[in-house]
N, C-alpha and C positions, 0 to 999 in steps of 0.2 A: 504494500500500500504506500502511495506517495503521501508524505505529510508536509507538502509545500516546502521544498528544499530551501534551507536557509543559507547554506554556505555559498560564497561567491566563486568557489573554485571551478564549478562546472561552467564551461563556456556557454555564452549566450547563443541562442538559435536565431532569433530575430530582434532581440532587445537592442542590439547595436544600431539598428535602423532608427530607433527613437532618439538617439543622441547624435545622429549624423548631421553634420553642419549643412544647413540649407534645405533639409527635408521638409517638403510640404505634403503632409499626409493626405489631404484631400485631392491634391493633384496626382499623388501616387496611386490612390485607390481608383481615381478616374481613368488613369492610364491602364492599370491592370484590369479594370472592368472591361475595357475594349479588347485588350490583348487576349484575355481569357474567354471572351464572348459570353459574358455573364448573362446578357439579355436572352441569348439563345438557351443557355442552361436553365434559366428560370422558366422559360416556356416549356422545355422538356420535362422539368420537374412538376409541371402542372400549376405553377403559381399564377394566380389571376385575381383581378379585382373588378367588380362589375361597374362601380361608379366612383366618383371622386378622384383623388390623387392616383396617378398611374402606379401600378405595382412595382415597376422598375425604380421609380423615385422613392417609394416607401422602403424597399430593400436597401437602396443606396444610403438613405438616411439612417436606417437601422445599423448599417455597417460602420458609419463614420461617427455616430453620436457619442460613442465612448471616448473619443479623443477631443471633443469640443472644449473641454475645460482642463485639458492636460497641458501643463506648462513646459514639459520637457521636449515637446516636439513642435514643429511649425504647423500653422494652419493658415493658408493663404487668405481665406475668406472667413476667418473664425467668427467675427461679429455677425456678419450677414447669415452665415450658416446657422449659428446658434439661434438667432432670432427667427429664422425660417423653421428650424426644427421645433422650437418652443411652440410656434403657432400650429404645427402639425403633430404635436405630441399625442393628442388623442387618437389620431389616425394610426400612428406607430404602435401605440399600446393596444389598440383594437386588433391590429394585425398579429401582434404577439400572442393574443389570447385566442386566435382562431384555432379550432380543433381539426380542421380539414387540411391544413398546410403540411406538406411532407418535407420538413426540414432535413431529414436524414437523406432523402434522395438528392436534394440540392447540394448538400455537403459532399456526398459521394461523387457527384459530377464535377464539382470544383476540384476535389482532390485528384480525380482521374485526369482532369485537364492538366494539372501540374505535373503528374507522372508522365503523360504523353509528351508534353512540350519539352521536357528536359531529359527524355529517354531514361528515366529512372529505373525502368525494368532491365536495363542493360548493365546496371551496377554489379560489381563483383559480389558484394554481400547484400542480400535483401532479406529483411526479417520483419515479421509481424511482432509487435510488442504489446503486451497487455499490462495494464496497471489501473489503479483507482486512486482517487483523491477525495478527501473530505473537505467540504466548504461549510464552515460553521454558520448556521442561520437559526435565529431564535424567534421569529415571528409566530405568534400563536395561531394566526389564520393562514399561515403559509402551507400550501398543499405539498405533500410528499416529503415533509421533513420527518426524520426519525432518529433514533439513537444509534450512534456508531462509536466503536471503540477506537480511540486514537492511540496507536502503539508507540508513538513518540513521547507523549506526555503520560501515558499509562492511565488515562481516565476516559470516561464516556462523555461524549459531547452530542448535542442536538445539531443536526445539520443535514446536508445532502451529500450523497456519495456518487461521484461521477466515475463510471467505468469507461475506459477508453481503449480502443484498438488503434495502434499507430503503425506506420511503415517507416522502417529505419534502414539506412545504408551508411556507408563510410562517409558520406558527404551531407546527408539531409535527413530530416525527420518530418513526417506529415501525419496529422491525425486523420484517420479514415472513418471512424464511427464512434459515437458516444451513446451512453444509456445511463439513466438514473437508477440506482439500486436503492430500494426502500426496505429497511430491516423490519423485523416483526416487533420491535420494541418502541413503544410510545409513538406510534404512527399518527401524524396529524393529517387526517383525511380531508377530502374536498369539502368545502362549505356547502356546495350544491352539486347535484349530479351533472354529468356531462350532457350536453344538449342531445348528442347522438351516441349511444353506447357502441355503435359500430365505427365511429370516427377513428382517425389515425391516432390521435392523442389518447382516446379512451383505451384503445388496444395497448398502447405503450404503458399506460398506467397499470393495467392488469399485469403486463410483463414485469414491471418494476416491483410489484408486490408479490407475485406468485413464483417468479423464476429465481433460482439461485445464481450467484455470480458466475460459477463455471458454466452453467447453462447459457447465460447471456453471452459469455465469452465465446462459447462454441458457435452460437448463432452469428456473432459478429464475424468470426473467421470464415464460416460458410458463406456469409453474405459477401464478404470481400472477394473471396475466390470466384463466386458467381458473377460479380461485377467486373471481373477481368484483372484484378490486382494479383500479382504473383510474388511469391516469396519462397525462400528455401528453408527459413527457420522460424520458429515460434519461441519468443522469449518472454519470461514472466518471473517475478520475484517469488519469495517464499509463501506469500499469501495465496498463490495459485499453485504452489508445489504440492499437489496431492493426487491421489488416485482418481478422483472425480475429473480433474482436468485431463489426466492422461487417458481416461476412458473416452473423453469427449473429443480427443484429437481426431479430426476427420480425414485429413489428407495424408496418404502414405508417402507423398513426396515432401512433406513438411517435417523437418527435423526439429524436435522440441529440445530446448535448453532451458531448464527450470532451476531456480534456486529452491532447495528443499528444506523443510523443517527438520529439526532434530527430534522428531516425535517418536511414537511407538509403532510407526509403519514397519511391517515385517518384510525383510528382504531374504531371498534364498541365495546363499553364497556357497560356492564350491571351491575348495582349495586342497592342496596335497601336503601330507606329512609323511616323510619317509617313503614316498612313492605310493601312498595309499590315499585315495580320494575321500575327503570329508565334506559333508553337506550340512550346513547349519541354517536355521531360521532365526534371524536376529534383527535388531533395529540399528539405526545409524550410530547411536552412542556406543553400542557394544561392538559394532564393526570398527569404530575409531579406536576403542580401547584395546582390542585384540589383534587387529590386522592393519592398522594405520599408524598409530603412535609409535614413534621411534623408528619408523620405516620411510621417512620422508625422502623425496627426491626433489632436486632443484629445477625450476623452470628456467631454461637457458635465457640469459639476457634480462632476468628480473631478480628481485630479492625474495620471491615467493617460493614456497615448497608445496609439493603436491603428492598425492597418492591416488591411483585409479584402481577401482574394483569393478569388474563386470558381474552383475547380479541379475536375479530374476524377481519379478513382482507379480503377484496374483491380482489382477484387476477386477475380479468379481467383488460385488458389494455384500454378498450374503454367503455364509458357509453352506447353504442349501444348494447353491449353484455349482455347476461343474467348474473346476479351477481354470483360469485363463492366464497362464504364465507367459510373460513377455520379458524379453531381455533388455536391460538398460546398462548404461555405464555411469557409475558414480565417481565424481571427482571431489576429493577432499583437498581443501586448500588451507594452508596455515596462514592466518591473517597477520596484520601488522601489529607490532608491539607498541605500547604507549610510549610517549616521549621519555618518561622516567624509568623505563624498564628495558632490559637488554633482550629479553625473550618474551614471546607472546604467552599469555596465560592459558589456562586449561580450556577456557571457553573460546579462545581466539582462533577458531577454525570454522570454515564454511563448507557447505555441502551443495554440490550441483549435480544435476541429473540430465543426461541426454539420451535420446532414442537411438543415436548412432554409436554403437558399441566399439567402433574403431577410431573415433575422433580423438585427435591429439589434445592433451591438456591445454597447451597454449592456444590452440584454435578455439576451444570451448570458451576460454576467458576472453579472447579477442572479440568473438562474436557477441558474448553476453554483455560486454562493455558498451555495446551500441544502445542498450536500453537507457543510457543516461539521457537520451533525447527526450523521452517521455516525461522524465522528472523535470527537466528544464521547461518543457512545454506547459506543464501544470503551473509552474511558477510564473512564467511569462503570461499565460492566459489569465491568471488571477490579477497580476500586476498591471498589465498593459491592455488586455483584450476584453475586459468586461465580463468574465465568466461569472454567471449568476449574480450580476450586480444590478439588473433591472429591478426597479421598485414595484414589483407585482407579486401577487400571491397565487396566481393560478398555475396549475401544473403545465398547461399548454405553453405559458410564457417561459417556464423553466426549461422545457424541452427546446424551445426556440433559442434560448440563451446559450445552452451548451453547444449547439451547432453553429450559432453565429460566431462565437469565440473561435471555434475551429476553422470556420470559413475565413475569418480575418487572418488567422495564422497561415492558412494555405495560400492566400493571396499575397501575403508578405514574403513567404518562402519562394513563391513563384518569381517575384520581382528580384529578390535577393540572389537567387540562382542565376538570373539573367546577368547580374553583374559579376558573380564569382565564378561562373562556370568555366571560362577559359583559364582564369587564374589558378584555380584549384587543380584543374586537369594538367596544366603545364607544369606545375610543381611536381605532381605525381609522375608525369611522363619523364621528367628529367632524372628522377631517382630510380625508377623501376621499370621493368618490362611488364611485370604482372604481379598483382598482390600475392598470389599463391606462392611465388618463388622467394618471398622474403622471410627472414626470421621473424619471430614474434616481436622482438625489440624494434626492428626496423619498420614493421607494419605499424606499430604504435607511433613511431616517429613520423611516418608519412601522414597519419591521421592528424596528429597534433601540429605538425608543421603547416598543414593547410589551415588549421584553426588560428594559428598565431601569425601567419604570414603578413596580414595587413597591419598588425600592431607593432611588429618588430622595428620598422623604420621610424615609427613615431617614438618608440622608446629610445632609440639611438639618438634622435635629435634632442629629446628633452633631457636626457641624462648624459653627462660628459664622463663616461666610464668605459673601461675596456669591454670588448665584446664578450670575453670569457665570463665576466660578472653577469652580463645579461643572460648568457646561456645557463649559468648556474641557477638563476631565478626561474628561467623557463623550465629547467629540469625539475626543480622543486615543485612547481605548479603541476607539471605532468604527473609526478608521483601522487600529489594530492588528488588530482583528477582520477587516477587509476583506482585509488583506494575508495573514492566515492562511487565511481561508476560500478564497481564490483561489490559495493557494500561490504567491504572488508575492514572498515574502521572498528576499533575496539568497542565503541559505544553500541553500534548496531549489533555486533556479535554477542555482546553481553545481554542486550535487550532481547535478542532471539532466545538466548539460554533461559532468561527469566520467564519469558512467555511460555516456553515448553514445560517449565516446571510448575506452572499454574494448574 
């Protein structure tokens, strides 16, 4: 679960656009609107309005309103836009409350347009990423609010939980789909019934209440594959690392890489002692104790240690069913030590699982690190893109909000890739012939070099210091990024240990 990433170490995805000198966000959105053929996409998604302000103008206003009072970015016509939107506020809110608008379809089409325009399907690494984030909201009349446990603070909060499926590659992250998950604790129901129980919003409300998060996640993956998005991997953190998620993996061509809990899940492990095969049924902690501890191997090019075990897992949910044994690879990774200790503690290890039993440890970590994009997306969508900030109580407006924030993000990524595409590609082409031929350390360096390329010249001009000092700072930030992206920091590992003991 994402808890609104606080550390600045993870690189921004689109946040740098908001501090770019001379950026006029209304001009940018207007340009991207034309380049992405948004009017056509709205028509294909079935957006219409019978009278009054044209639907294209309504959607445009809904997309830009979040920036009208933001001081950190430029707005060429801020005053005139703000006065115009204030006058049309009722029209905008009325459209947000409509139950027949298919925001998910429009969101999907905008994301697909970004993928097609930049040939993202041709990237070396393509992964679906699942995660969720809690937005604290306390309004008594706010529909769809329920209790959610915040694993960062260790307390239960009232709010809305957004489940997101994203697309990640070595260069870009795009949100593909969103859904609100409503727990069964302290649900704040609708003040009034839906106008039509068969409407799009009514159906999504029932899904939010009746479906589990793994079931929602499976639907999202199936929907993305059906709509033409392609990926080789499915990435998710420990809150999705369970048999339910593994049972719901639909595509045989989709390799899952999941962070797993150190819980009581039973694995079947075979090993040899004096030439005799032994088979045990045991959990992750016992595997660590008897088959991993003191048997670590070093990942070349990094300071991390690992141990891989190939195991089997019975995916059936009931002992009455016939066993369904499936082979997996478990990767144990020794986490980072705290600043005041020389060695990691007993809880400072993490567990990953992949459906590819031959995948190298460095490859598992390299690909899993791409999930950092969804954490930064949640942070930036809350800070810059108006996620669930509309002052409305209806469930329909909440559905609209989560998709509008994602659409804004996709449009900004579309424009950002226009500017960075040649630059990032040229950096990569100068260094390598292909990503697969690099060592793990060099692969990471290519990724981070692309991220810091723009900032390096600025650092050099502002600081009168040797290049070696700049590089030392860069290496330090890279190490911080790696720890964050893989969730190997001591706090996270100890928090996992405490949660498993509850």
